C-alpha positions as CSV (number, residue, x, y, z in Angstrom):
1,M,84.7,86.9,55.8
2,T,81.6,88.9,55.2
3,H,81.2,93.1,55.3
4,R,78.9,92.6,57.6
5,R,81.0,90.5,60.0
6,R,84.4,92.4,58.9
7,L,82.8,95.3,60.0
8,L,81.7,94.1,63.8
9,H,85.0,93.3,64.2
10,T,86.6,96.5,63.3
11,A,83.7,98.2,65.5
12,A,85.2,95.6,68.5
13,L,89.1,96.5,67.8
14,V,88.2,100.1,67.8
15,P,87.9,100.8,71.6
16,A,91.1,98.8,72.7
17,A,93.1,100.8,70.3
18,L,92.1,104.0,71.8
19,A,92.4,102.6,75.3
20,R,95.0,104.5,77.5
21,P,97.1,102.8,79.8
22,A,95.7,102.9,83.7
23,R,97.6,105.0,85.8
24,A,99.3,103.4,88.8
25,Q,97.7,105.2,92.2
26,A,99.4,105.8,94.8
27,R,100.4,103.3,97.3
28,Y,98.3,103.7,100.6
29,P,99.4,105.0,103.1
30,D,101.8,107.6,101.6
31,R,101.9,110.3,104.2
32,P,101.9,109.6,107.5
33,I,98.3,108.8,109.6
34,R,96.8,110.6,112.4
35,I,94.8,108.8,114.8
36,V,92.9,111.5,116.6
37,V,91.7,110.0,120.4
38,P,89.0,113.0,121.6
39,F,90.3,113.2,125.2
40,P,93.5,114.0,127.2
41,A,97.0,112.2,126.9
42,G,97.5,109.9,129.6
43,G,93.8,108.0,130.0
44,G,93.0,104.4,129.2
45,T,91.9,105.4,125.4
46,D,94.8,107.3,124.8
47,T,96.9,104.5,126.9
48,M,94.8,101.6,124.3
49,A,95.8,103.8,121.0
50,R,99.4,104.0,121.7
51,M,99.5,100.4,122.6
52,L,97.3,99.8,119.0
53,I,100.6,101.8,117.7
54,D,103.3,100.1,119.2
55,A,101.5,96.9,118.8
56,G,103.4,96.8,115.2
57,F,100.7,99.1,113.6
58,Q,103.5,101.5,112.2
59,A,105.2,99.1,111.4
60,A,102.8,97.2,109.1
61,L,101.7,100.0,107.6
62,G,105.3,101.4,106.8
63,V,104.6,105.1,107.6
64,P,104.8,107.0,111.1
65,V,101.6,107.0,112.9
66,V,101.2,110.1,115.3
67,V,98.4,110.5,117.8
68,D,96.9,113.8,118.1
69,N,94.8,113.9,121.9
70,R,91.9,116.6,120.8
71,G,89.7,116.4,124.2
72,G,86.9,118.5,124.5
73,G,83.5,118.6,124.6
74,S,82.2,115.6,125.3
75,T,84.4,114.1,122.5
76,M,83.1,116.7,119.7
77,I,86.0,118.5,119.2
78,G,87.9,115.6,118.1
79,S,85.3,113.6,116.0
80,E,84.0,116.6,114.4
81,H,87.2,117.1,113.2
82,V,87.7,113.6,111.9
83,A,84.3,113.9,110.3
84,K,85.1,116.9,108.4
85,S,88.7,115.7,107.2
86,P,89.4,114.3,103.7
87,P,87.9,110.9,103.5
88,D,91.2,109.6,102.7
89,G,92.4,107.5,105.3
90,H,94.9,109.1,106.4
91,T,92.8,110.5,109.5
92,L,91.3,108.2,112.0
93,L,88.9,108.7,115.0
94,F,90.1,106.1,118.0
95,T,87.6,106.4,120.5
96,I,84.9,104.5,123.3
97,T,81.1,104.7,123.3
98,T,80.5,107.7,123.4
99,L,80.7,108.4,119.4
100,V,77.2,106.6,119.6
101,Q,75.7,107.8,122.8
102,A,76.8,112.0,122.6
103,P,74.0,112.3,119.2
104,I,71.4,110.6,122.0
105,A,72.1,112.4,124.7
106,L,72.7,115.9,123.3
107,R,70.9,118.6,121.7
108,Q,72.5,119.6,119.3
109,F,75.3,117.9,117.5
110,P,77.4,118.8,114.6
111,Y,77.2,115.4,112.4
112,R,75.7,112.2,112.6
113,P,78.1,108.8,113.0
114,S,76.0,106.7,111.0
115,R,76.5,108.9,108.0
116,T,80.2,110.1,108.1
117,S,81.8,107.1,109.9
118,P,82.1,104.5,107.6
119,G,84.0,102.2,109.0
120,L,83.5,101.1,112.6
121,D,85.2,98.4,114.7
122,G,86.4,97.1,118.1
123,W,89.1,96.9,119.1
124,A,89.2,96.0,122.6
125,R,86.8,95.6,125.4
126,A,86.4,97.1,128.1
127,P,83.5,96.7,131.3
128,S,81.5,99.8,131.9
129,P,80.6,99.3,135.6
130,L,77.6,100.5,136.9
131,L,77.5,102.1,140.2
132,S,74.6,103.9,142.8
133,A,74.4,105.0,146.4
134,P,72.5,102.0,148.5
135,P,68.4,102.8,149.0
136,C,67.7,105.0,151.5
137,R,65.9,103.6,154.4
138,R,62.3,105.0,155.1
139,A,61.8,105.9,158.8
């Protein structure tokens, strides 16, 4: 083997000899999961969140799952709490279309859902009827 080749082989082995073993990451989830519902307890959104837990969500994760109702402020109180919580996957938001509607309808909004909500997904669909008064007749 030439001197140059021996030097290259040695240079290639040095990083492997100096490498430290990777530390195992904690198993997710490693503590209870909180599902924040930005509506009062007993409403439709709260009921659907509890149905999700009863359908096996808690059993599949192997940790307790808690529903935290934080109603008020056109869902801004609960949504802002989740937006400002650590992004570790242990605090989830369970809401309806107000997450998308509120930044458009309200002048001051404490956060932008497009920037602070990495995962948006649909779990259920529900009809949203639009009703109006009958048209007035002209005299």
